[in-house]
C-alpha positions as CSV (number, residue, x, y, z in Angstrom):
1,M,44.3,15.8,-8.6
2,P,47.4,14.0,-10.1
3,S,47.8,14.3,-13.9
4,S,47.5,11.2,-16.0
5,T,51.4,11.0,-16.3
6,E,51.9,10.8,-12.5
7,E,51.8,7.3,-11.0
8,P,49.2,7.2,-8.1
9,T,50.5,7.1,-4.6
10,P,49.6,3.9,-2.7
11,P,47.2,4.4,0.2
12,E,48.6,4.4,3.7
13,G,48.6,0.9,5.2
14,L,49.1,-0.9,1.9
15,P,52.1,-3.2,2.2
16,D,55.0,-2.1,-0.1
17,R,55.2,-5.6,-1.7
18,L,51.6,-5.4,-2.6
19,A,51.8,-1.9,-3.9
20,A,54.8,-2.9,-6.1
21,E,53.0,-5.9,-7.5
22,L,49.9,-3.8,-8.3
23,G,52.1,-1.1,-9.9
24,E,53.4,-3.6,-12.4
25,A,50.0,-5.2,-13.2
26,S,48.2,-4.7,-16.5
27,P,44.8,-3.1,-16.6
28,E,43.2,-6.5,-17.0
29,E,45.1,-7.9,-14.0
30,L,44.1,-4.9,-11.9
31,R,40.4,-5.4,-12.8
32,T,40.7,-9.1,-11.8
33,A,42.5,-8.2,-8.6
34,I,39.6,-5.8,-7.7
35,V,37.1,-8.6,-8.3
36,H,39.1,-11.0,-6.1
37,A,39.6,-8.4,-3.4
38,R,35.9,-7.8,-3.2
39,E,35.3,-11.5,-3.0
40,L,37.8,-11.8,-0.2
41,L,36.2,-9.0,1.7
42,R,32.8,-10.6,1.5
43,F,34.3,-13.9,2.5
44,Q,36.1,-12.4,5.5
45,E,33.0,-10.4,6.6
46,E,30.5,-13.0,5.8
47,R,27.7,-13.3,8.3
48,E,24.6,-15.4,8.5
49,L,21.7,-13.8,6.8
50,P,18.7,-13.5,9.1
51,I,16.5,-16.1,7.5
52,E,14.0,-16.5,10.3
53,P,10.3,-16.8,9.7
54,E,8.2,-13.8,10.6
55,P,5.0,-14.5,12.6
56,G,2.6,-16.2,10.2
57,E,5.3,-17.5,7.9
58,D,6.7,-21.0,7.4
59,V,10.1,-21.4,5.8
60,V,9.9,-24.3,3.4
61,R,13.6,-24.3,2.3
62,V,16.8,-22.3,2.3
63,I,19.5,-22.9,-0.4
64,E,22.7,-20.9,-0.5
65,H,23.9,-19.8,-4.0
66,E,26.9,-17.6,-5.0
67,G,25.7,-14.1,-4.4
68,Y,22.3,-14.8,-2.9
69,T,20.3,-17.1,-0.7
70,E,17.2,-18.8,-2.1
71,V,14.3,-18.8,0.3
72,V,10.9,-20.4,-0.2
73,K,8.2,-19.7,2.3
74,R,4.5,-19.8,2.9
75,H,2.4,-17.1,4.4
76,R,-0.6,-17.4,6.8
77,C,-3.2,-14.8,7.1
78,E,-4.9,-13.9,10.3
79,E,-7.9,-16.0,11.3
80,G,-10.8,-16.5,8.8
81,C,-8.9,-17.1,5.5
82,E,-10.0,-20.4,3.9
83,E,-7.1,-20.4,1.4
84,C,-4.3,-20.4,3.9
85,P,-1.5,-21.0,3.7
86,H,-0.5,-18.9,0.7
87,G,2.4,-19.8,-1.5
88,P,4.9,-21.2,-1.5
89,Y,6.8,-18.0,-2.7
90,L,10.4,-17.8,-3.9
91,Y,12.6,-15.0,-2.7
92,H,16.3,-14.1,-3.4
93,V,17.9,-12.7,-0.3
94,T,21.1,-10.6,-0.6
95,E,23.1,-8.3,1.6
96,E,23.4,-4.8,0.1
97,P,25.9,-2.2,1.2
98,Q,24.4,1.1,2.3
99,P,26.0,4.5,2.1
100,D,26.9,4.4,5.8
101,G,28.8,1.2,5.2
102,E,26.4,-1.1,7.0
103,P,24.9,-3.9,5.0
104,K,21.1,-4.3,4.7
105,V,19.3,-7.6,4.1
106,H,17.2,-7.3,0.9
107,W,14.4,-9.7,0.0
108,S,13.5,-9.8,-3.7
109,F,10.2,-11.4,-4.4
110,I,10.6,-13.7,-7.4
111,G,7.1,-15.4,-7.5
112,E,5.0,-18.4,-6.6
113,V,6.7,-21.8,-7.0
114,N,5.5,-25.3,-7.2
115,A,4.9,-26.9,-3.8
116,D,7.3,-29.7,-4.9
117,G,10.1,-27.2,-5.3
118,D,10.1,-27.0,-9.1
């Protein structure tokens, strides 16, 4: 492991001009560059999240936000439920990276919402 006085060696494949610019950047500029690089990666790899209703579900609305997708849906039970449909319920849907590098869609239940969308 390099000592703290040795300048890190840029990884193979990093263009010389970019390595030189990063080498001259302040710690704050480097942190900002990391944030921007992550955003660029997400943008370039962005895929449609699978927001398709499961059997017995009705998607009421889908709204894209920065960092998550807002999904409101109703659920229907099997036959015999007099209170159906249930909801509407609000979920925040995100893509979360897994240790193997593949993203996984994660649904976070937020709670019941007003039928008018409030």
